[in-house]
MARMIDO-364284 format. One record per residue (C-alpha): residue number from 1; x, y, z. Coordinates in nm, 4 decimals, decimal comma. Last residue first. Layout:
% residues N
@nr: NUM&u: X&v: Y&w: Z $
...
% end
This chain:
% residues 355
@nr: 355&u: 22,4476&v: -9,2071&w: -0,6448 $
@nr: 354&u: 22,4233&v: -9,2160&w: -0,2798 $
@nr: 353&u: 22,1506&v: -9,2935&w: -0,1617 $
@nr: 352&u: 21,9459&v: -9,1149&w: 0,0046 $
@nr: 351&u: 21,8439&v: -9,1865&w: 0,3568 $
@nr: 350&u: 21,5086&v: -9,0261&w: 0,4970 $
@nr: 349&u: 21,3322&v: -9,1332&w: 0,7954 $
@nr: 348&u: 20,9473&v: -9,1395&w: 0,9841 $
@nr: 347&u: 20,9250&v: -9,2050&w: 1,3202 $
@nr: 346&u: 20,5870&v: -9,2960&w: 1,4773 $
@nr: 345&u: 20,4615&v: -9,3203&w: 1,8966 $
@nr: 344&u: 20,1487&v: -9,1404&w: 1,8617 $
@nr: 343&u: 20,2627&v: -9,0662&w: 2,1759 $
@nr: 342&u: 20,5457&v: -8,9638&w: 2,0708 $
@nr: 341&u: 20,4266&v: -8,8554&w: 1,7179 $
@nr: 340&u: 20,2101&v: -8,5774&w: 1,8197 $
@nr: 339&u: 20,0950&v: -8,3799&w: 1,5705 $
@nr: 338&u: 19,9319&v: -8,6547&w: 1,4300 $
@nr: 337&u: 19,7002&v: -8,6616&w: 1,7407 $
@nr: 336&u: 19,5522&v: -9,0668&w: 1,6922 $
@nr: 335&u: 19,1953&v: -9,0477&w: 1,7035 $
@nr: 334&u: 18,9837&v: -9,2964&w: 1,9553 $
@nr: 333&u: 18,8182&v: -9,5739&w: 1,9297 $
@nr: 332&u: 19,0265&v: -9,8367&w: 2,0588 $
@nr: 331&u: 19,3597&v: -9,6311&w: 1,8582 $
@nr: 330&u: 19,2678&v: -9,5086&w: 1,5511 $
@nr: 329&u: 19,5256&v: -9,3516&w: 1,2783 $
@nr: 328&u: 19,6700&v: -9,0842&w: 1,0433 $
@nr: 327&u: 20,0339&v: -9,0424&w: 0,9396 $
@nr: 326&u: 20,0671&v: -8,7327&w: 0,8142 $
@nr: 325&u: 20,0089&v: -8,5423&w: 0,4461 $
@nr: 324&u: 19,6291&v: -8,6924&w: 0,3988 $
@nr: 323&u: 19,4140&v: -8,3784&w: 0,4334 $
@nr: 322&u: 19,1171&v: -8,2724&w: 0,5838 $
@nr: 321&u: 19,3022&v: -8,2814&w: 0,9066 $
@nr: 320&u: 19,1716&v: -8,4001&w: 1,2495 $
@nr: 319&u: 19,0360&v: -8,6971&w: 1,0782 $
@nr: 318&u: 18,6864&v: -8,8096&w: 1,1233 $
@nr: 317&u: 18,5542&v: -9,1052&w: 1,2867 $
@nr: 316&u: 18,5223&v: -9,3916&w: 1,2613 $
@nr: 315&u: 18,7488&v: -9,4624&w: 0,9605 $
@nr: 314&u: 18,7486&v: -9,7618&w: 0,7214 $
@nr: 313&u: 18,8674&v: -9,6492&w: 0,4404 $
@nr: 312&u: 18,9721&v: -9,2073&w: 0,5004 $
@nr: 311&u: 18,7491&v: -8,9718&w: 0,3569 $
@nr: 310&u: 18,9957&v: -8,7131&w: 0,1328 $
@nr: 309&u: 18,8524&v: -8,3624&w: 0,1817 $
@nr: 308&u: 19,1734&v: -8,2626&w: 0,0076 $
@nr: 307&u: 19,3595&v: -8,5125&w: -0,1684 $
@nr: 306&u: 19,6787&v: -8,3959&w: -0,3523 $
@nr: 305&u: 19,9550&v: -8,6458&w: -0,3051 $
@nr: 304&u: 20,2332&v: -8,7394&w: -0,1556 $
@nr: 303&u: 20,4727&v: -8,5373&w: -0,3104 $
@nr: 302&u: 20,8271&v: -8,6209&w: -0,2521 $
@nr: 301&u: 21,1596&v: -8,3395&w: -0,1664 $
@nr: 300&u: 21,5191&v: -8,2678&w: -0,1548 $
@nr: 299&u: 21,4770&v: -8,2350&w: -0,6154 $
@nr: 298&u: 21,3998&v: -7,8365&w: -0,5671 $
@nr: 297&u: 21,0160&v: -7,7045&w: -0,6869 $
@nr: 296&u: 21,0221&v: -7,4918&w: -0,9620 $
@nr: 295&u: 20,7684&v: -7,2902&w: -1,1646 $
@nr: 294&u: 20,7229&v: -6,9664&w: -0,9465 $
@nr: 293&u: 20,9486&v: -7,0866&w: -0,6494 $
@nr: 292&u: 21,2894&v: -6,9352&w: -0,7999 $
@nr: 291&u: 21,1097&v: -6,6254&w: -0,8585 $
@nr: 290&u: 21,0939&v: -6,5689&w: -0,5005 $
@nr: 289&u: 21,3290&v: -6,7189&w: -0,3803 $
@nr: 288&u: 21,5479&v: -6,4332&w: -0,6511 $
@nr: 287&u: 21,3050&v: -6,2135&w: -0,4541 $
@nr: 286&u: 21,3768&v: -6,3439&w: -0,1103 $
@nr: 285&u: 21,7690&v: -6,2964&w: -0,1851 $
@nr: 284&u: 21,7883&v: -5,9517&w: -0,2585 $
@nr: 283&u: 21,5801&v: -5,8380&w: 0,0177 $
@nr: 282&u: 21,2095&v: -5,6928&w: -0,0315 $
@nr: 281&u: 21,0816&v: -5,9043&w: 0,2546 $
@nr: 280&u: 21,3928&v: -5,8520&w: 0,4852 $
@nr: 279&u: 21,6027&v: -6,2018&w: 0,5271 $
@nr: 278&u: 21,6066&v: -6,3476&w: 0,9545 $
@nr: 277&u: 21,6704&v: -6,7217&w: 0,7940 $
@nr: 276&u: 21,3881&v: -6,8380&w: 0,9545 $
@nr: 275&u: 21,1066&v: -6,5913&w: 0,8861 $
@nr: 274&u: 21,1605&v: -6,4608&w: 0,5334 $
@nr: 273&u: 21,2787&v: -6,8047&w: 0,4425 $
@nr: 272&u: 20,9752&v: -6,9974&w: 0,5508 $
@nr: 271&u: 20,8025&v: -6,6601&w: 0,3256 $
@nr: 270&u: 20,9512&v: -6,7702&w: 0,0868 $
@nr: 269&u: 20,8722&v: -7,2036&w: 0,1488 $
@nr: 268&u: 20,4843&v: -7,1413&w: 0,2036 $
@nr: 267&u: 20,4609&v: -6,9178&w: -0,1981 $
@nr: 266&u: 20,5521&v: -7,2422&w: -0,3434 $
@nr: 265&u: 20,3955&v: -7,3032&w: -0,7359 $
@nr: 264&u: 20,4535&v: -7,4866&w: -0,9685 $
@nr: 263&u: 20,3433&v: -7,5384&w: -1,3207 $
@nr: 262&u: 20,1182&v: -7,7751&w: -1,4226 $
@nr: 261&u: 20,0809&v: -7,7991&w: -1,7898 $
@nr: 260&u: 20,2094&v: -7,5295&w: -2,0795 $
@nr: 259&u: 19,9461&v: -7,4902&w: -2,3524 $
@nr: 258&u: 19,6402&v: -7,4588&w: -2,1174 $
@nr: 257&u: 19,8021&v: -7,2905&w: -1,7695 $
@nr: 256&u: 19,7214&v: -7,5820&w: -1,5026 $
@nr: 255&u: 19,8147&v: -7,4278&w: -1,0728 $
@nr: 254&u: 20,0299&v: -7,6233&w: -0,8626 $
@nr: 253&u: 20,1072&v: -7,5838&w: -0,4832 $
@nr: 252&u: 20,3676&v: -7,7032&w: -0,1766 $
@nr: 251&u: 20,2813&v: -7,8614&w: 0,1838 $
@nr: 250&u: 20,5401&v: -7,9955&w: 0,3706 $
@nr: 249&u: 20,6104&v: -8,2691&w: 0,6011 $
@nr: 248&u: 20,9889&v: -8,2372&w: 0,7410 $
@nr: 247&u: 20,8243&v: -8,3001&w: 1,1553 $
@nr: 246&u: 20,9131&v: -8,6881&w: 1,1549 $
@nr: 245&u: 21,2258&v: -8,6795&w: 0,9134 $
@nr: 244&u: 21,5089&v: -8,8253&w: 1,0943 $
@nr: 243&u: 21,7593&v: -8,8628&w: 0,8329 $
@nr: 242&u: 21,7287&v: -8,4873&w: 0,6587 $
@nr: 241&u: 21,5679&v: -8,1980&w: 0,6468 $
@nr: 240&u: 21,4964&v: -7,9291&w: 0,4326 $
@nr: 239&u: 21,4167&v: -7,5628&w: 0,3565 $
@nr: 238&u: 21,5395&v: -7,3734&w: 0,6641 $
@nr: 237&u: 21,8649&v: -7,4390&w: 0,5597 $
@nr: 236&u: 21,8227&v: -7,1917&w: 0,2610 $
@nr: 235&u: 21,8777&v: -7,3061&w: -0,1563 $
@nr: 234&u: 22,0388&v: -7,6048&w: -0,1741 $
@nr: 233&u: 21,7821&v: -7,8153&w: 0,0718 $
@nr: 232&u: 21,9039&v: -8,0721&w: 0,2786 $
@nr: 231&u: 21,7113&v: -8,4326&w: 0,2339 $
@nr: 230&u: 21,3704&v: -8,5970&w: 0,2493 $
@nr: 229&u: 21,0764&v: -8,3098&w: 0,3539 $
@nr: 228&u: 20,7427&v: -8,4586&w: 0,2369 $
@nr: 227&u: 20,4327&v: -8,4327&w: 0,0839 $
@nr: 226&u: 20,1151&v: -8,2656&w: -0,0067 $
@nr: 225&u: 20,0192&v: -8,1125&w: -0,3076 $
@nr: 224&u: 19,7606&v: -7,7485&w: -0,2785 $
@nr: 223&u: 19,5258&v: -7,8374&w: -0,5914 $
@nr: 222&u: 19,4483&v: -7,5695&w: -0,8632 $
@nr: 221&u: 19,2456&v: -7,5602&w: -1,1657 $
@nr: 220&u: 19,2422&v: -7,1640&w: -1,2914 $
@nr: 219&u: 18,9274&v: -7,0247&w: -1,2755 $
@nr: 218&u: 19,0005&v: -6,7272&w: -1,0687 $
@nr: 217&u: 18,8159&v: -6,8850&w: -0,7648 $
@nr: 216&u: 18,9679&v: -7,2007&w: -0,8311 $
@nr: 215&u: 19,3331&v: -6,9787&w: -0,8125 $
@nr: 214&u: 19,2265&v: -6,8041&w: -0,5113 $
@nr: 213&u: 19,1996&v: -7,1177&w: -0,3298 $
@nr: 212&u: 19,4661&v: -7,2967&w: -0,4398 $
@nr: 211&u: 19,7184&v: -7,0139&w: -0,3145 $
@nr: 210&u: 19,4958&v: -6,9936&w: 0,0596 $
@nr: 209&u: 19,5910&v: -7,3482&w: 0,1038 $
@nr: 208&u: 19,9650&v: -7,2325&w: -0,0424 $
@nr: 207&u: 19,9486&v: -7,0500&w: 0,2974 $
@nr: 206&u: 19,7443&v: -7,2478&w: 0,5031 $
@nr: 205&u: 19,8707&v: -7,5288&w: 0,4173 $
@nr: 204&u: 20,2495&v: -7,4228&w: 0,4827 $
@nr: 203&u: 20,2061&v: -7,2390&w: 0,8154 $
@nr: 202&u: 19,9861&v: -6,9664&w: 0,8785 $
@nr: 201&u: 19,9226&v: -6,6025&w: 0,9524 $
@nr: 200&u: 19,7316&v: -6,4081&w: 0,6783 $
@nr: 199&u: 19,4530&v: -6,2722&w: 0,9826 $
@nr: 198&u: 19,2195&v: -6,0725&w: 0,8063 $
@nr: 197&u: 18,9737&v: -6,2515&w: 0,9291 $
@nr: 196&u: 18,7568&v: -6,3265&w: 0,6919 $
@nr: 195&u: 19,0376&v: -6,4056&w: 0,5341 $
@nr: 194&u: 19,1806&v: -6,6306&w: 0,7424 $
@nr: 193&u: 18,8756&v: -6,8200&w: 0,8045 $
@nr: 192&u: 18,7285&v: -6,8518&w: 0,4182 $
@nr: 191&u: 19,0760&v: -7,0076&w: 0,4039 $
@nr: 190&u: 19,1208&v: -7,2479&w: 0,6195 $
@nr: 189&u: 19,4225&v: -7,4569&w: 0,5207 $
@nr: 188&u: 19,4780&v: -7,6258&w: 0,8662 $
@nr: 187&u: 19,8225&v: -7,5893&w: 1,0173 $
@nr: 186&u: 20,1465&v: -7,7272&w: 0,9321 $
@nr: 185&u: 20,1807&v: -7,8956&w: 1,2233 $
@nr: 184&u: 20,0461&v: -7,6462&w: 1,4936 $
@nr: 183&u: 20,0806&v: -7,2561&w: 1,4535 $
@nr: 182&u: 20,2780&v: -7,1200&w: 1,6820 $
@nr: 181&u: 20,5296&v: -6,9981&w: 1,4070 $
@nr: 180&u: 20,3392&v: -6,7771&w: 1,2266 $
@nr: 179&u: 20,4339&v: -6,8075&w: 0,8589 $
@nr: 178&u: 20,2983&v: -6,4487&w: 0,6418 $
@nr: 177&u: 20,0895&v: -6,3892&w: 0,4101 $
@nr: 176&u: 20,0407&v: -6,0605&w: 0,1899 $
@nr: 175&u: 20,2925&v: -6,0027&w: 0,0173 $
@nr: 174&u: 20,3978&v: -6,3776&w: -0,1233 $
@nr: 173&u: 19,9987&v: -6,4132&w: -0,1705 $
@nr: 172&u: 19,9653&v: -6,1764&w: -0,3624 $
@nr: 171&u: 20,3034&v: -6,2533&w: -0,5840 $
@nr: 170&u: 20,1249&v: -6,5350&w: -0,6638 $
@nr: 169&u: 19,7756&v: -6,4319&w: -0,7430 $
@nr: 168&u: 19,9629&v: -6,2048&w: -0,9484 $
@nr: 167&u: 20,1976&v: -6,4564&w: -1,0934 $
@nr: 166&u: 19,8424&v: -6,7063&w: -1,1821 $
@nr: 165&u: 19,6907&v: -6,4337&w: -1,3042 $
@nr: 164&u: 19,9758&v: -6,3725&w: -1,5470 $
@nr: 163&u: 19,9737&v: -6,6936&w: -1,6099 $
@nr: 162&u: 19,6119&v: -6,6687&w: -1,7763 $
@nr: 161&u: 19,6011&v: -6,4160&w: -2,0044 $
@nr: 160&u: 19,3341&v: -6,1619&w: -1,8896 $
@nr: 159&u: 19,4728&v: -5,8999&w: -1,6513 $
@nr: 158&u: 19,1716&v: -5,6132&w: -1,5995 $
@nr: 157&u: 19,1774&v: -5,6310&w: -1,2434 $
@nr: 156&u: 19,3759&v: -5,9939&w: -1,0691 $
@nr: 155&u: 19,3799&v: -5,9288&w: -0,7515 $
@nr: 154&u: 19,0120&v: -5,7331&w: -0,6729 $
@nr: 153&u: 18,8977&v: -6,0466&w: -0,8823 $
@nr: 152&u: 19,0735&v: -6,3132&w: -0,6477 $
@nr: 151&u: 18,9399&v: -6,1708&w: -0,2924 $
@nr: 150&u: 18,6042&v: -6,1276&w: -0,4349 $
@nr: 149&u: 18,5957&v: -6,4851&w: -0,5230 $
@nr: 148&u: 18,7421&v: -6,5261&w: -0,1688 $
@nr: 147&u: 18,5100&v: -6,3104&w: -0,0045 $
@nr: 146&u: 18,1980&v: -6,4648&w: -0,1256 $
@nr: 145&u: 18,2735&v: -6,7759&w: -0,3571 $
@nr: 144&u: 18,5803&v: -7,0334&w: -0,3903 $
@nr: 143&u: 18,5643&v: -7,2270&w: -0,0537 $
@nr: 142&u: 18,9039&v: -7,4212&w: -0,0201 $
@nr: 141&u: 18,8742&v: -7,5539&w: 0,3741 $
@nr: 140&u: 18,7054&v: -7,8237&w: 0,2267 $
@nr: 139&u: 18,6344&v: -7,8003&w: -0,1058 $
@nr: 138&u: 18,5577&v: -7,5683&w: -0,4133 $
@nr: 137&u: 18,5615&v: -7,6911&w: -0,7302 $
@nr: 136&u: 18,8606&v: -7,5714&w: -1,0245 $
@nr: 135&u: 19,0814&v: -7,8558&w: -0,9638 $
@nr: 134&u: 18,7894&v: -8,1283&w: -1,0215 $
@nr: 133&u: 18,5713&v: -7,9246&w: -1,2975 $
@nr: 132&u: 18,9387&v: -7,9087&w: -1,4565 $
@nr: 131&u: 18,9817&v: -8,2818&w: -1,4509 $
@nr: 130&u: 18,6162&v: -8,4034&w: -1,5392 $
@nr: 129&u: 18,6584&v: -8,1546&w: -1,8847 $
@nr: 128&u: 18,9919&v: -8,2649&w: -1,9905 $
@nr: 127&u: 19,3105&v: -8,0117&w: -1,9012 $
@nr: 126&u: 19,3408&v: -7,8668&w: -2,2789 $
@nr: 125&u: 19,6717&v: -7,9509&w: -2,4127 $
@nr: 124&u: 20,0232&v: -7,9599&w: -2,3539 $
@nr: 123&u: 20,3112&v: -7,7246&w: -2,5158 $
@nr: 122&u: 20,6702&v: -7,8509&w: -2,3766 $
@nr: 121&u: 20,9206&v: -7,6880&w: -2,1690 $
@nr: 120&u: 20,7371&v: -7,6872&w: -1,8532 $
@nr: 119&u: 20,8896&v: -7,4859&w: -1,5312 $
@nr: 118&u: 21,1241&v: -7,7097&w: -1,3570 $
@nr: 117&u: 21,1218&v: -7,9507&w: -1,0740 $
@nr: 116&u: 21,4977&v: -8,1145&w: -0,9555 $
@nr: 115&u: 21,4600&v: -8,4355&w: -0,9618 $
@nr: 114&u: 21,3542&v: -8,7166&w: -0,7157 $
@nr: 113&u: 21,3446&v: -9,1180&w: -0,7345 $
@nr: 112&u: 21,1875&v: -9,2783&w: -0,4380 $
@nr: 111&u: 21,1795&v: -9,6484&w: -0,2511 $
@nr: 110&u: 20,9778&v: -9,6473&w: -0,0855 $
@nr: 109&u: 20,9673&v: -9,8421&w: 0,3109 $
@nr: 108&u: 20,6550&v: -9,8815&w: 0,5591 $
@nr: 107&u: 20,7164&v: -10,0523&w: 0,9728 $
@nr: 106&u: 20,3885&v: -10,1490&w: 1,1300 $
@nr: 105&u: 20,4316&v: -10,2476&w: 1,5056 $
@nr: 104&u: 20,0368&v: -10,3274&w: 1,6764 $
@nr: 103&u: 20,2598&v: -10,5173&w: 1,9413 $
@nr: 102&u: 20,1029&v: -10,9002&w: 1,9646 $
@nr: 101&u: 19,7700&v: -11,1060&w: 2,0407 $
@nr: 100&u: 19,5248&v: -11,0129&w: 1,7791 $
@nr: 99&u: 19,1548&v: -10,9900&w: 2,0519 $
@nr: 98&u: 19,0906&v: -10,5930&w: 1,9596 $
@nr: 97&u: 19,1748&v: -10,6723&w: 1,5687 $
@nr: 96&u: 19,4610&v: -10,5124&w: 1,3829 $
@nr: 95&u: 19,4391&v: -10,3507&w: 1,0854 $
@nr: 94&u: 19,7029&v: -10,1353&w: 0,8652 $
@nr: 93&u: 19,5276&v: -9,9292&w: 0,5333 $
@nr: 92&u: 19,8577&v: -9,7868&w: 0,2428 $
@nr: 91&u: 19,7326&v: -9,4804&w: 0,1461 $
@nr: 90&u: 19,7149&v: -9,3340&w: -0,2794 $
@nr: 89&u: 19,5569&v: -9,0291&w: -0,3316 $
@nr: 88&u: 19,4069&v: -9,0539&w: -0,7075 $
@nr: 87&u: 19,1736&v: -8,7535&w: -0,6694 $
@nr: 86&u: 18,8486&v: -8,9330&w: -0,6533 $
@nr: 85&u: 18,9183&v: -9,2933&w: -0,6743 $
@nr: 84&u: 19,1187&v: -9,2620&w: -0,3201 $
@nr: 83&u: 19,3435&v: -9,5665&w: -0,3933 $
@nr: 82&u: 19,4248&v: -9,8192&w: -0,1291 $
@nr: 81&u: 19,6919&v: -10,0688&w: -0,0322 $
@nr: 80&u: 19,5277&v: -10,3008&w: 0,2262 $
@nr: 79&u: 19,7231&v: -10,4172&w: 0,5339 $
@nr: 78&u: 19,5884&v: -10,6733&w: 0,7953 $
@nr: 77&u: 19,8440&v: -10,5758&w: 1,0827 $
@nr: 76&u: 20,1189&v: -10,8632&w: 1,1307 $
@nr: 75&u: 20,4136&v: -10,6279&w: 1,0860 $
@nr: 74&u: 20,6723&v: -10,5623&w: 0,7774 $
@nr: 73&u: 20,6105&v: -10,3646&w: 0,4594 $
@nr: 72&u: 20,6983&v: -10,2529&w: 0,1965 $
@nr: 71&u: 20,6157&v: -10,0005&w: -0,1463 $
@nr: 70&u: 20,5766&v: -10,0072&w: -0,4915 $
@nr: 69&u: 20,8270&v: -9,7735&w: -0,6519 $
@nr: 68&u: 20,8452&v: -9,4172&w: -0,6737 $
@nr: 67&u: 20,8843&v: -9,2021&w: -0,9600 $
@nr: 66&u: 20,9607&v: -8,8077&w: -0,9089 $
@nr: 65&u: 20,9537&v: -8,4024&w: -1,0309 $
@nr: 64&u: 20,7601&v: -8,3333&w: -1,3747 $
@nr: 63&u: 20,6672&v: -8,7178&w: -1,4613 $
@nr: 62&u: 20,4771&v: -8,7578&w: -1,1853 $
@nr: 61&u: 20,5365&v: -9,0893&w: -0,9126 $
@nr: 60&u: 20,3387&v: -9,1695&w: -0,5894 $
@nr: 59&u: 20,4362&v: -9,1212&w: -0,2565 $
@nr: 58&u: 20,2334&v: -9,3029&w: -0,0400 $
@nr: 57&u: 20,0113&v: -9,1775&w: 0,2922 $
@nr: 56&u: 19,9874&v: -9,4068&w: 0,6022 $
@nr: 55&u: 19,6591&v: -9,5148&w: 0,7076 $
@nr: 54&u: 19,6456&v: -9,6856&w: 1,1081 $
@nr: 53&u: 19,4075&v: -9,8963&w: 1,2609 $
@nr: 52&u: 19,3910&v: -9,9633&w: 1,5643 $
@nr: 51&u: 19,1852&v: -10,2057&w: 1,8087 $
@nr: 50&u: 19,3852&v: -10,3284&w: 2,1003 $
@nr: 49&u: 19,6983&v: -10,1591&w: 2,2875 $
@nr: 48&u: 19,8817&v: -10,2651&w: 2,5086 $
@nr: 47&u: 20,1433&v: -10,4593&w: 2,2711 $
@nr: 46&u: 20,3308&v: -10,1434&w: 2,1874 $
@nr: 45&u: 20,1737&v: -9,8832&w: 1,9987 $
@nr: 44&u: 20,4506&v: -9,9308&w: 1,7169 $
@nr: 43&u: 20,4656&v: -9,7149&w: 1,3829 $
@nr: 42&u: 20,7849&v: -9,7130&w: 1,1669 $
@nr: 41&u: 20,7353&v: -9,4838&w: 0,8296 $
@nr: 40&u: 21,0781&v: -9,5328&w: 0,5814 $
@nr: 39&u: 21,2254&v: -9,3049&w: 0,3216 $
@nr: 38&u: 21,4312&v: -9,4715&w: 0,0868 $
@nr: 37&u: 21,5629&v: -9,1895&w: -0,1469 $
@nr: 36&u: 21,7256&v: -9,1612&w: -0,4978 $
@nr: 35&u: 21,8546&v: -8,8214&w: -0,6463 $
@nr: 34&u: 21,7683&v: -8,8063&w: -1,0384 $
@nr: 33&u: 22,1321&v: -8,7521&w: -1,1807 $
@nr: 32&u: 22,0794&v: -8,4448&w: -1,4174 $
@nr: 31&u: 21,8664&v: -8,4451&w: -1,7348 $
@nr: 30&u: 21,9149&v: -8,4420&w: -2,0686 $
@nr: 29&u: 21,7427&v: -8,7374&w: -2,1082 $
@nr: 28&u: 21,4566&v: -8,7211&w: -1,8554 $
@nr: 27&u: 21,5186&v: -8,8126&w: -1,4509 $
@nr: 26&u: 21,7712&v: -9,0366&w: -1,5003 $
@nr: 25&u: 21,8239&v: -9,3565&w: -1,2103 $
@nr: 24&u: 21,5326&v: -9,4292&w: -1,2419 $
@nr: 23&u: 21,2908&v: -9,5582&w: -0,9486 $
@nr: 22&u: 21,1555&v: -9,9566&w: -0,9903 $
@nr: 21&u: 20,8372&v: -9,9831&w: -1,1337 $
@nr: 20&u: 20,5103&v: -10,0825&w: -0,9774 $
@nr: 19&u: 20,3849&v: -9,7373&w: -0,8085 $
@nr: 18&u: 20,1444&v: -9,6110&w: -1,0769 $
@nr: 17&u: 20,0370&v: -10,0423&w: -1,2101 $
@nr: 16&u: 19,9982&v: -10,0644&w: -0,8729 $
@nr: 15&u: 19,6952&v: -9,8573&w: -0,7567 $
@nr: 14&u: 19,5825&v: -9,8918&w: -1,0890 $
@nr: 13&u: 19,5017&v: -10,2686&w: -1,0016 $
@nr: 12&u: 19,4644&v: -10,1713&w: -0,6078 $
@nr: 11&u: 19,1174&v: -9,9242&w: -0,7524 $
@nr: 10&u: 18,8738&v: -10,1492&w: -0,5244 $
@nr: 9&u: 19,1162&v: -10,2886&w: -0,2762 $
@nr: 8&u: 19,4747&v: -10,4373&w: -0,3120 $
@nr: 7&u: 19,7589&v: -10,6775&w: -0,1328 $
@nr: 6&u: 20,0456&v: -10,6249&w: -0,1877 $
@nr: 5&u: 20,4193&v: -10,5863&w: -0,0995 $
@nr: 4&u: 20,4078&v: -10,7765&w: 0,2436 $
@nr: 3&u: 20,6285&v: -10,9184&w: 0,5142 $
@nr: 2&u: 20,4406&v: -11,0728&w: 0,8263 $
@nr: 1&u: 20,5878&v: -11,1386&w: 1,0894 $
% end
């Protein structure tokens, strides 16, 4: 049984720098103490599996809401930590050769500190040109022309202030979208199909991608943020999970406002609360939640990455989704269904460490 902390490929040194520091006990001066979690992903394909590859998303440090420690793993796979040079997403890539004896089992653990994300209070300079180009460009499932551009223009109207434009798009997405419980997983994030059909129902990846596409079409840098619920919510029961969090993936979004920085938005959780808490869309609790999630996130969630359109290193097939929020795998040349954990044979657990 091998126990590892390192094994870098390509941009590994930068990945180590981003993950190496221990999680802090305080978010920032004057802030509430950070919450501490250990998140463990266990994949066990048994002894009958042959050639296997796994790609597991890693948490990364974001000064606005979290700090991640170096991941640790146990297993007999050849393991590499890898960073996507385009989006900065980090993942663990594990490989077993077909002739290698033993079970295909890997346990990945990572410690994470989180704190409440609030609207930016410090002035931020302009986004660097390369980053602005990346986060305003079209991406798989996120076009910025045609019906997306026309819809964004109609929503914004004569508004010229970027934050007012962002708020108009956010309010429109909250009002026009709806959560569809029949959608598998977190959805596919196919914005063009949603707008063309007029069917704006879906789950968090669909609703957040709609938000992101409309922002980009309006010239506002924006990105999906793919992550995982880690603990119960203080707002509504439906917005949290603890313990076994295998199916608790959740996609949020953020947009850049010059002078303020990245502003958090989560229209998908507004729609989730409406459906699962049985609330009227125009009720006082929903209005309060809508205000809360324009600029803030709870501390019961951890962010993986914003890598829409990620190409998995070494993959022989394209993944089922164009984002890495779930474990991804290939088993004897076949793509594992990330939305069927029992057959894929993985489980994710979140344990909160008391302060």
